[in-house]
LOLUMSE-300376 format. One record per residue (C-alpha): residue number from 1; x, y, z; residue in three letters. Coordinates in Angstrom, 2 decimals. Layout:
<sites>
- NUM|X|Y|Z|ala
...
</sites>
This chain:
<sites>
- 1|-29.84|-41.17|-1.73|unk
- 2|-32.82|-39.93|0.38|unk
- 3|-33.71|-42.18|3.21|unk
- 4|-36.88|-41.40|5.11|unk
- 5|-37.87|-43.36|8.25|unk
- 6|-41.35|-43.24|9.93|unk
- 7|-41.00|-43.96|13.60|unk
- 8|-38.25|-43.36|16.13|unk
- 9|-38.50|-45.98|18.79|unk
- 10|-35.72|-48.50|20.02|unk
- 11|-35.80|-50.46|16.87|unk
- 12|-35.78|-47.36|14.65|unk
- 13|-32.76|-45.77|16.39|unk
- 14|-30.81|-48.97|16.14|unk
- 15|-31.63|-48.76|12.33|unk
- 16|-30.20|-45.21|12.24|unk
- 17|-27.18|-46.23|14.30|unk
- 18|-26.48|-49.04|11.82|unk
- 19|-26.85|-46.97|8.73|unk
- 20|-24.41|-44.23|10.03|unk
- 21|-21.89|-46.96|10.76|unk
- 22|-21.67|-47.84|7.15|unk
- 23|-23.04|-44.80|5.17|unk
- 24|-20.80|-42.00|3.39|unk
- 25|-21.74|-38.60|2.77|unk
- 26|-24.11|-39.27|0.09|unk
- 27|-27.15|-40.03|2.04|unk
- 28|-29.93|-37.66|3.35|unk
- 29|-31.80|-38.85|6.46|unk
- 30|-35.09|-37.74|7.35|unk
- 31|-36.89|-39.29|10.56|unk
- 32|-40.73|-38.62|11.17|unk
- 33|-41.17|-39.16|14.91|unk
- 34|-44.86|-39.12|16.21|unk
- 35|-43.83|-38.63|19.94|unk
- 36|-42.51|-35.24|21.13|unk
- 37|-39.26|-37.00|22.24|unk
- 38|-36.17|-38.75|21.08|unk
- 39|-36.08|-42.62|20.99|unk
- 40|-36.05|-43.96|24.51|unk
- 41|-35.72|-47.33|26.36|unk
- 42|-39.31|-48.83|26.53|unk
- 43|-37.86|-52.15|28.09|unk
- 44|-37.06|-50.21|31.31|unk
- 45|-40.10|-47.96|31.47|unk
- 46|-40.89|-49.29|34.99|unk
- 47|-37.77|-47.47|36.21|unk
- 48|-39.46|-44.31|35.50|unk
- 49|-41.57|-44.61|38.64|unk
- 50|-38.42|-45.52|40.76|unk
- 51|-36.39|-42.35|39.96|unk
- 52|-35.22|-42.40|36.50|unk
- 53|-36.14|-39.40|34.27|unk
- 54|-37.20|-39.24|30.74|unk
- 55|-33.57|-37.96|29.91|unk
- 56|-32.15|-40.96|31.77|unk
- 57|-34.15|-43.43|29.34|unk
- 58|-33.28|-41.67|26.33|unk
- 59|-31.07|-43.73|23.83|unk
- 60|-29.30|-41.04|22.16|unk
- 61|-27.70|-37.57|23.08|unk
- 62|-30.05|-34.59|22.70|unk
- 63|-27.97|-33.01|19.54|unk
- 64|-27.53|-36.44|17.64|unk
- 65|-29.72|-35.43|14.80|unk
- 66|-27.74|-32.01|14.39|unk
- 67|-24.40|-33.85|14.72|unk
- 68|-25.16|-36.18|11.89|unk
- 69|-27.01|-33.76|9.76|unk
- 70|-30.44|-35.74|10.20|unk
- 71|-33.64|-34.01|9.60|unk
- 72|-35.43|-35.17|12.71|unk
- 73|-39.04|-34.09|13.00|unk
- 74|-40.67|-34.71|16.29|unk
- 75|-44.28|-34.61|17.09|unk
- 76|-44.74|-35.34|13.33|unk
- 77|-47.31|-38.08|12.07|unk
- 78|-46.96|-39.62|8.42|unk
- 79|-50.46|-39.37|7.12|unk
- 80|-49.80|-41.09|3.75|unk
- 81|-47.49|-42.73|1.37|unk
- 82|-47.52|-42.29|-2.37|unk
- 83|-45.63|-45.41|-3.55|unk
- 84|-45.67|-44.41|-7.32|unk
- 85|-44.07|-40.85|-6.94|unk
- 86|-42.14|-42.12|-3.83|unk
- 87|-43.34|-39.37|-1.27|unk
- 88|-44.53|-39.40|2.29|unk
- 89|-46.97|-36.73|3.23|unk
- 90|-47.11|-35.57|7.01|unk
- 91|-50.13|-34.43|8.98|unk
- 92|-48.59|-30.94|8.59|unk
- 93|-49.13|-31.21|4.87|unk
- 94|-45.32|-31.36|4.15|unk
- 95|-44.40|-33.82|1.15|unk
- 96|-40.96|-35.52|1.51|unk
- 97|-39.46|-37.46|-1.45|unk
- 98|-37.64|-40.74|-0.74|unk
- 99|-35.51|-43.28|-2.45|unk
- 100|-35.68|-45.73|0.46|unk
- 101|-38.46|-45.77|2.95|unk
- 102|-38.32|-47.56|6.36|unk
- 103|-41.44|-48.24|8.40|unk
- 104|-40.48|-48.52|12.11|unk
- 105|-43.97|-47.71|13.25|unk
- 106|-44.14|-50.17|16.16|unk
- 107|-47.28|-51.40|17.78|unk
- 108|-50.01|-50.14|19.91|unk
- 109|-51.51|-51.31|23.24|unk
- 110|-54.59|-53.72|22.61|unk
- 111|-57.53|-52.60|24.56|unk
- 112|-60.21|-55.32|24.89|unk
- 113|-63.65|-54.32|23.77|unk
- 114|-65.10|-54.14|27.33|unk
- 115|-67.94|-51.79|28.23|unk
- 116|-66.53|-48.90|29.99|unk
- 117|-62.95|-49.18|28.67|unk
- 118|-62.90|-45.48|27.92|unk
- 119|-63.67|-44.29|31.27|unk
- 120|-61.56|-41.66|33.03|unk
- 121|-58.44|-43.26|34.82|unk
- 122|-58.27|-46.16|32.46|unk
- 123|-55.00|-46.27|30.73|unk
- 124|-52.53|-48.36|28.57|unk
- 125|-48.95|-48.92|29.63|unk
- 126|-46.98|-47.85|26.58|unk
- 127|-45.36|-44.57|26.38|unk
- 128|-43.69|-41.98|28.86|unk
- 129|-46.92|-39.72|28.36|unk
- 130|-48.94|-42.78|29.70|unk
- 131|-46.86|-42.93|32.61|unk
- 132|-47.08|-39.25|33.38|unk
- 133|-50.95|-39.69|33.16|unk
- 134|-50.85|-42.68|35.36|unk
- 135|-48.67|-40.94|37.99|unk
- 136|-50.93|-37.97|38.06|unk
- 137|-54.02|-40.23|38.45|unk
- 138|-52.24|-41.95|41.35|unk
- 139|-52.04|-38.95|43.56|unk
- 140|-55.79|-39.26|44.26|unk
- 141|-55.98|-43.21|44.05|unk
- 142|-55.69|-45.97|46.57|unk
- 143|-56.04|-49.05|44.31|unk
- 144|-54.92|-50.07|40.82|unk
- 145|-55.77|-53.09|38.58|unk
- 146|-53.91|-54.43|35.71|unk
- 147|-55.92|-56.28|33.14|unk
- 148|-53.51|-58.95|31.51|unk
- 149|-51.08|-61.20|33.37|unk
- 150|-48.45|-61.47|30.76|unk
- 151|-44.75|-59.93|31.07|unk
- 152|-45.88|-56.40|30.48|unk
- 153|-48.76|-56.78|32.68|unk
- 154|-46.57|-57.67|35.72|unk
- 155|-44.25|-54.75|34.68|unk
- 156|-47.26|-52.37|34.97|unk
- 157|-48.24|-54.11|38.37|unk
- 158|-44.77|-53.38|39.77|unk
- 159|-45.27|-49.76|38.49|unk
- 160|-48.42|-49.40|40.39|unk
- 161|-46.78|-50.92|43.63|unk
- 162|-43.98|-48.38|43.22|unk
- 163|-46.78|-45.72|43.26|unk
- 164|-47.96|-47.13|46.69|unk
- 165|-51.25|-48.40|45.38|unk
- 166|-52.98|-51.59|46.49|unk
- 167|-52.27|-53.48|43.34|unk
- 168|-54.36|-56.43|41.64|unk
- 169|-53.63|-58.36|38.30|unk
- 170|-56.56|-59.78|36.42|unk
- 171|-55.89|-62.62|33.96|unk
- 172|-58.43|-64.43|31.78|unk
- 173|-56.13|-67.50|31.55|unk
- 174|-55.72|-70.04|34.48|unk
- 175|-52.17|-68.77|35.26|unk
- 176|-49.85|-65.65|34.75|unk
- 177|-47.70|-65.67|31.66|unk
- 178|-49.59|-68.34|30.23|unk
- 179|-48.01|-68.30|26.74|unk
- 180|-44.44|-68.65|28.18|unk
- 181|-44.48|-71.00|31.07|unk
- 182|-46.40|-74.19|32.27|unk
- 183|-48.68|-74.81|35.29|unk
- 184|-45.66|-75.48|37.85|unk
- 185|-43.93|-72.45|36.66|unk
- 186|-47.24|-70.54|36.85|unk
- 187|-47.72|-71.46|40.50|unk
- 188|-43.99|-70.33|41.53|unk
- 189|-44.59|-67.00|39.54|unk
- 190|-47.70|-66.46|41.16|unk
- 191|-46.33|-67.07|44.67|unk
- 192|-43.34|-64.83|43.83|unk
- 193|-45.80|-61.99|42.55|unk
- 194|-48.02|-62.15|45.66|unk
- 195|-45.05|-61.96|47.88|unk
- 196|-44.39|-58.57|46.39|unk
- 197|-47.87|-57.51|47.60|unk
- 198|-49.80|-57.93|44.33|unk
- 199|-53.14|-59.62|44.45|unk
- 200|-53.56|-62.11|41.53|unk
- 201|-56.94|-63.15|39.98|unk
- 202|-56.88|-65.67|37.47|unk
- 203|-59.60|-67.28|35.29|unk
- 204|-61.43|-63.80|35.31|unk
- 205|-63.28|-62.57|32.20|unk
- 206|-63.95|-58.61|32.45|unk
- 207|-67.37|-57.96|31.25|unk
- 208|-67.71|-54.34|32.06|unk
- 209|-66.15|-51.45|34.04|unk
- 210|-68.74|-49.45|35.78|unk
- 211|-69.02|-46.69|38.38|unk
- 212|-67.73|-48.00|41.95|unk
- 213|-69.40|-47.56|45.20|unk
- 214|-66.08|-46.89|47.08|unk
- 215|-63.76|-46.34|44.21|unk
- 216|-63.80|-44.83|40.75|unk
- 217|-64.60|-48.07|39.19|unk
- 218|-66.09|-51.54|39.63|unk
- 219|-64.89|-54.24|37.32|unk
- 220|-67.59|-56.89|36.91|unk
- 221|-66.49|-60.36|35.74|unk
- 222|-68.39|-62.96|33.84|unk
- 223|-68.57|-65.26|36.97|unk
- 224|-70.47|-62.63|38.77|unk
- 225|-67.78|-61.50|41.19|unk
- 226|-66.59|-57.83|41.18|unk
- 227|-63.50|-55.80|41.94|unk
- 228|-63.25|-52.12|42.71|unk
- 229|-60.33|-49.86|41.75|unk
- 230|-59.39|-46.33|41.15|unk
- 231|-57.04|-46.94|38.08|unk
- 232|-57.43|-49.68|35.45|unk
- 233|-54.48|-50.47|33.33|unk
- 234|-54.92|-52.55|30.13|unk
- 235|-51.94|-54.76|29.22|unk
- 236|-53.62|-57.36|26.95|unk
- 237|-51.16|-57.63|24.25|unk
- 238|-50.05|-55.55|21.26|unk
- 239|-51.08|-55.03|17.71|unk
- 240|-48.93|-53.87|14.86|unk
- 241|-49.29|-50.30|13.59|unk
- 242|-49.69|-51.20|9.95|unk
- 243|-52.42|-48.77|9.05|unk
- 244|-50.24|-46.58|6.89|unk
- 245|-48.84|-49.59|5.05|unk
- 246|-52.31|-50.85|4.55|unk
- 247|-53.52|-47.65|3.18|unk
- 248|-50.45|-47.69|0.75|unk
- 249|-51.36|-50.94|-0.70|unk
- 250|-48.42|-52.82|0.83|unk
- 251|-48.99|-56.58|1.67|unk
- 252|-50.44|-57.18|5.08|unk
- 253|-50.56|-60.54|6.96|unk
- 254|-54.03|-62.17|7.55|unk
- 255|-53.98|-61.02|11.17|unk
- 256|-52.07|-57.96|10.60|unk
- 257|-48.44|-57.04|10.37|unk
- 258|-46.50|-55.65|7.36|unk
- 259|-45.23|-58.60|5.38|unk
- 260|-41.35|-58.70|4.82|unk
- 261|-38.75|-60.88|3.34|unk
- 262|-35.61|-61.94|4.63|unk
- 263|-34.00|-58.59|3.92|unk
- 264|-37.04|-56.77|5.63|unk
- 265|-38.27|-55.56|2.31|unk
- 266|-42.05|-55.13|1.86|unk
- 267|-44.06|-55.85|-1.18|unk
- 268|-42.65|-52.71|-2.51|unk
- 269|-38.74|-53.22|-2.94|unk
- 270|-37.84|-49.81|-1.72|unk
- 271|-39.97|-49.84|1.31|unk
- 272|-38.57|-51.76|4.39|unk
- 273|-40.33|-52.50|7.71|unk
- 274|-38.71|-53.38|10.88|unk
- 275|-39.67|-54.22|14.61|unk
- 276|-43.20|-54.86|15.85|unk
- 277|-44.97|-53.65|12.76|unk
- 278|-43.38|-56.21|10.69|unk
- 279|-44.45|-59.76|9.93|unk
- 280|-41.52|-62.20|8.96|unk
- 281|-42.52|-65.75|8.04|unk
- 282|-46.02|-65.07|9.57|unk
- 283|-44.65|-64.07|12.83|unk
- 284|-44.53|-60.77|14.68|unk
- 285|-41.82|-60.43|17.34|unk
- 286|-42.87|-58.42|20.37|unk
- 287|-39.32|-58.49|21.56|unk
- 288|-36.52|-55.97|21.10|unk
- 289|-33.68|-58.31|20.25|unk
- 290|-35.30|-59.63|17.06|unk
- 291|-36.23|-55.85|16.22|unk
- 292|-32.50|-54.95|16.46|unk
- 293|-31.61|-57.84|14.24|unk
- 294|-34.06|-56.55|11.61|unk
- 295|-32.59|-53.00|12.01|unk
- 296|-29.01|-54.26|11.15|unk
- 297|-30.23|-56.37|8.31|unk
- 298|-32.27|-53.50|6.73|unk
- 299|-29.48|-51.20|7.18|unk
- 300|-26.95|-53.37|5.40|unk
</sites>
C-alpha cells in the first residue's frame, strides 16, 4: 500500500509513529514536508530563545526516515491532488501515486488586515525560521509589541522579554485570554504578566502601522492613541491550511477547515485529514492533544 502524507508537523509525526507501530512490510510511506527540517515541538518554541537549539526541539532522530525506509522529502510543497487518478504533484513537478493520502497541513498565523502589516520587522510567531528572523531583528531593536493577547500571544511576549526587549501586548478584547478566562481571571493574569515586565494594553484596535519618530514603527489605534515599537509580532489566531483540499474538491467547512468524519476521513474515503487543518463536528482544535487523537485514529 502506498501511503502519502502532506505535512510533517507534530500531529503528522505522531501519525507516522502510530502507523509504524501497527504496519507490516507491505506499506510504502512518502512524506512531503514543506519546511527544510524534521518535525519539531512547536509547543515549546519559546525555549528556542532560552538556549534550546532546533535540534533539541526535533521530535525524531535525524536518520528516522532511513531507519524505517520512508521517502521523506524536505523543502517540498504539494501543489495539487488528483483524486481521480490518486496522485499528488509537488512544486518540483514530481507525481506521486497514493492508495491512502493524509493531509496534515496544519494552520497558518492570521495577520489582521491592518495598513502597514507587511512592513519590515513585522513578523508572525509560528516556525523556527520565524524565530530566527525575530532574533536577528532584535539585535538592533529596543522595543517589541505583540498584537494578540491569547495564549500564543503571551508566549510570543515571553520570547521578546527573553531577547531583552521592552515588551508590550496589545489586545482588542477587554482582557487577556478572553476566550479562556473570565473577568476575575483576566485581572489576575494581567497582574502576573505585568509583574514579568510586560506592558499590557487592552481594548485597543490597531488601525495602522506607520513610520515611527523614535522607533521603526508607530502603531496607531482607533481611539487616537499611539505606541512606538521596533518589532511587531502578530499573534491573532490561526486559520486552517485547507487550500490544497479546497482546490481538490474536498468538502470544506463554511468558515474553512477540511471536513472529516469520526475516522478522520474527508469527503474522499481514501483521503484523511488530521490536526489543525481538520474540521470535526464543525470545530477546529488549535491544540496538540486532540491532534494526537486524530493521528492515532487515522493510523488505525
